[in-house]
C-alpha positions in Angstrom: 136.8 -52.7 2.8 134.6 -55.5 4.2 132.5 -54.6 7.2 130.5 -56.4 9.9 126.8 -55.5 10.5 125.2 -56.6 13.7 121.5 -56.4 14.8 120.5 -57.0 18.4 119.6 -55.5 21.7 121.6 -53.2 23.9 121.2 -53.7 27.6 122.9 -52.6 30.8 124.2 -55.7 32.6 124.5 -55.1 36.4 126.7 -57.9 37.7 126.4 -59.3 41.2 128.9 -61.5 43.0 128.2 -62.7 46.6 124.9 -60.8 46.6 126.6 -57.4 45.9 126.6 -55.4 42.6 130.2 -55.3 41.4 130.0 -53.8 37.9 127.5 -52.3 35.4 128.5 -52.7 31.8 126.6 -52.2 28.5 125.9 -55.6 26.9 123.7 -57.5 24.6 124.9 -60.7 22.9 125.5 -59.4 19.4 126.6 -56.0 20.8 129.4 -57.6 23.0 131.0 -59.1 19.9 130.6 -55.9 17.8 132.4 -53.8 20.5 135.3 -56.3 20.4 135.5 -56.2 16.6 135.4 -52.4 16.7 138.3 -52.3 19.2 140.2 -54.7 16.9 140.0 -52.2 14.0 137.2 -53.9 12.0 134.7 -51.5 10.3 131.3 -52.1 12.0 127.7 -51.0 11.9 125.2 -51.9 14.7 121.4 -51.8 14.4 119.6 -51.5 17.7 117.3 -49.5 19.9 117.5 -47.9 23.3 115.3 -45.6 25.5 115.7 -41.8 26.0 116.8 -42.2 29.6 119.9 -42.5 31.8 120.6 -46.1 30.8 120.1 -45.3 27.2 122.6 -42.4 27.5 125.2 -44.7 29.2 124.8 -47.1 26.2 125.0 -44.4 23.5 128.0 -42.8 25.1 129.7 -46.2 25.4 129.1 -46.8 21.7 130.6 -43.4 20.8 133.6 -44.1 23.1 134.2 -47.4 21.1 133.9 -45.8 17.6 130.5 -47.4 17.0 128.2 -45.1 15.1 124.8 -44.5 16.7 123.3 -43.7 13.3 121.4 -47.0 13.2 120.2 -47.0 16.8 116.5 -46.1 17.3 116.2 -44.0 20.5 112.6 -44.4 21.5 110.8 -41.6 23.5 108.4 -43.9 25.5 109.3 -47.1 27.2 112.6 -47.7 29.1 116.0 -49.0 28.2 116.4 -52.7 29.1 118.4 -53.8 32.1 119.6 -57.2 33.2 120.8 -58.4 36.6 123.5 -61.1 36.2 124.3 -63.2 39.3 127.7 -64.9 39.2 128.1 -68.3 40.9 131.3 -70.0 42.2 132.3 -70.9 38.7 131.8 -67.3 37.5 128.9 -68.4 35.3 125.8 -66.1 35.3 122.1 -66.4 35.9 120.1 -63.6 34.6 116.9 -61.6 35.4 115.8 -59.2 32.6 113.8 -56.0 32.9 112.3 -54.7 29.7 109.7 -52.1 28.7 109.8 -51.5 25.0 107.4 -49.2 23.0 105.0 -50.5 20.3 107.0 -48.9 17.4 110.4 -50.7 17.1 113.5 -50.2 15.0 112.3 -47.2 13.1 115.7 -46.6 11.3 117.4 -46.8 8.0 119.7 -49.8 7.4 123.3 -49.6 6.4 124.1 -50.5 2.8 125.5 -54.1 2.5 128.2 -55.1 0.0 129.3 -58.6 -1.1 131.4 -60.5 1.5 130.4 -58.2 4.3 129.5 -60.3 7.4 126.0 -60.0 9.1 125.6 -61.3 12.6 122.2 -62.1 14.1 121.2 -64.0 17.2 119.3 -64.5 20.4 115.6 -63.9 20.9 116.0 -60.7 19.0 116.3 -62.7 15.8 113.1 -64.7 16.7 110.9 -62.0 18.2 107.7 -61.8 16.2 107.5 -58.0 16.8 110.9 -57.5 15.1 110.7 -60.3 12.5 110.0 -58.1 9.5 113.0 -55.9 10.3 115.3 -58.8 10.8 114.1 -60.5 7.5 114.8 -57.2 5.7 118.4 -57.4 6.7 118.7 -61.1 6.0 117.2 -60.8 2.5 119.6 -58.0 1.7 122.5 -60.1 2.9 121.4 -63.0 0.7 120.9 -60.8 -2.3 124.4 -59.2 -1.9 126.2 -62.4 -1.0 127.2 -61.3 2.4 128.1 -64.0 5.0 125.4 -64.6 7.6 126.6 -65.8 11.0 123.8 -67.0 13.3 124.1 -67.7 17.0 120.7 -68.9 18.4 121.8 -68.0 22.0 118.6 -69.6 23.2 118.0 -69.0 26.9 116.1 -71.2 29.4 113.6 -68.4 29.8 112.3 -69.2 26.3 112.3 -73.0 26.5 108.5 -73.1 26.8 108.3 -71.3 23.5 110.8 -73.6 21.6 108.1 -75.4 19.7 106.2 -72.2 18.7 109.5 -70.6 17.6 110.8 -73.6 15.7 109.7 -72.4 12.2 111.5 -69.0 12.8 114.6 -70.8 14.0 114.6 -73.0 10.8 114.2 -69.9 8.7 117.2 -68.3 10.4 119.2 -71.5 9.8 118.3 -71.4 6.1 119.7 -67.8 5.8 122.8 -68.7 7.8 126.3 -69.5 6.3 127.7 -70.4 9.7 125.8 -71.5 12.8 127.4 -71.3 16.2 125.5 -72.4 19.3 126.3 -73.7 22.7 125.3 -77.1 24.0 122.9 -75.3 26.4 121.1 -73.6 23.5 120.4 -76.9 21.7 119.3 -78.5 25.0 116.7 -75.8 25.5 115.6 -75.8 21.8 115.7 -79.5 21.0 116.6 -81.4 24.2 119.8 -82.4 22.4 123.4 -82.0 23.6 125.5 -84.3 21.3 127.2 -82.2 18.6 126.9 -85.0 15.9 123.2 -85.5 16.6 122.5 -81.7 16.6 124.3 -81.3 13.3 122.8 -84.3 11.6 119.2 -83.9 12.8 118.8 -80.1 13.1 121.4 -78.1 11.2 123.0 -79.8 8.3 120.0 -79.7 6.0 119.8 -75.9 6.3 123.4 -74.8 6.9 126.5 -77.0 6.3 129.0 -75.0 8.6 128.4 -75.6 12.3 130.3 -74.8 15.5 129.1 -76.1 18.9 130.6 -74.9 22.1 130.3 -76.4 25.6 131.5 -73.8 28.1 135.0 -74.7 29.2 134.8 -78.1 27.4 135.8 -78.6 23.8 134.6 -76.9 20.6 133.0 -79.1 17.9 133.3 -78.2 14.2 131.1 -79.9 11.7 131.0 -79.1 7.9 130.2 -81.0 4.8 133.7 -82.6 4.8 135.1 -82.0 8.4 134.3 -83.3 11.9 136.8 -82.1 14.5 137.0 -81.3 18.2 139.2 -78.6 19.7 140.2 -78.8 23.4 140.1 -75.5 25.3 143.1 -74.6 27.4 142.3 -74.3 31.1 141.6 -70.8 32.3 141.0 -69.0 35.6 137.8 -67.1 34.7 136.7 -63.9 36.5 133.4 -63.9 34.6 132.2 -66.0 31.7 129.6 -63.3 30.6 130.3 -62.6 26.9 132.6 -65.6 26.3 130.3 -67.1 23.6 129.7 -63.6 22.1 133.4 -63.0 21.9 134.0 -66.5 20.5 131.7 -65.3 17.6 133.7 -62.1 17.3 136.9 -64.0 17.1 135.6 -66.3 14.4 134.4 -63.3 12.4 137.8 -61.6 13.0 139.5 -64.7 11.7 137.3 -64.8 8.6 138.3 -61.3 7.8 142.0 -61.6 8.8 142.4 -64.7 6.5 140.3 -63.2 3.8 137.6 -65.9 3.7 135.0 -64.8 1.3 131.4 -66.0 0.8 132.3 -68.2 -2.0 135.1 -69.9 0.0 133.0 -70.9 3.0 131.9 -74.3 1.8 135.4 -75.3 0.6 137.4 -74.2 3.7 140.1 -76.8 4.5 141.0 -78.0 8.0 144.1 -75.7 8.3 142.0 -72.6 7.6 139.3 -73.6 10.1 142.1 -74.3 12.7 143.3 -70.7 12.2 139.9 -69.1 12.4 138.9 -71.2 15.4 142.1 -70.2 17.2 141.0 -66.5 16.8 137.6 -67.4 18.4 139.3 -69.1 21.3 141.7 -66.2 21.9 138.8 -63.6 22.0 136.7 -65.8 24.3 139.7 -66.5 26.7 140.5 -62.8 26.8 137.0 -61.7 27.8 136.9 -64.2 30.7 139.7 -62.3 32.4 137.5 -59.4 33.6 134.0 -58.2 34.2 133.9 -56.5 30.8 131.7 -58.0 28.1 134.2 -57.4 25.3 137.9 -57.8 24.8 140.2 -55.2 26.3 141.6 -52.3 24.3 145.2 -53.5 25.1 144.4 -56.9 23.6 142.8 -55.3 20.5 145.7 -53.0 20.0 148.1 -55.9 20.0 146.0 -57.5 17.3 146.2 -54.4 15.2 149.9 -54.3 15.5 150.5 -58.0 14.7 150.1 -59.4 11.3 150.0 -63.0 12.5 148.2 -63.9 15.7 
């Protein structure tokens, strides 16, 4: 059975609305999507790290409660588990402050074994961090060798925009490994000072990876491939919190690729009808996560997916 392997940080998101903390939920951009996929019955592995402290225990227990093995999580004895404060504005969009204290030795773990047509998801600063680069490349090289699908979400935050030029070669390297790239308009604005999907695809993505999805919050989704150029409008939605919307759009796309049995060899010949179905899954997952303070889809939503053959 095909599985999904994620690599990324785990973090405790403390969510503030009107200046008051309203929720504390385990998060991390790749992690949020992995939790949703696990709830939807997809076999998953997650490669990460956390501290040997209260926050680390909350995260590890949360993983166990969601049937995510902690076998590939490095629990470091010195340093502290990362925490983020997320301040929601009137539109339920978040501004973040991160608190991190990692040890020198990172990701001292064995990797899961990859098989052909598995899906590997990488993203955020975690996939660019020079300290972790060798470990991330080890996974990407294995994925390339085994013909696993690599899904890359740059998730490039404003806090790193001063480093965009220095990180450009690493971003390009990730794009070269990727089979699908999904980024938000905001990511490309901070990376390249570009916001137009056509220009981003033509100037920055196409040469390295032919399958590109660009999201723009509550606006439309843009798909660009070697043969397709299409926009998908997003139905209006009353959002409680948009934290995790992009991460769960990724999870939905990956769920769709598995549900409709899209293999590595099929990716570059997918027709419009198949992309429509896969993107619909992405939109459903993203819409679902906006309905609560949780970073992942609800168990009820996931159980419905498991019961229904067609979604």
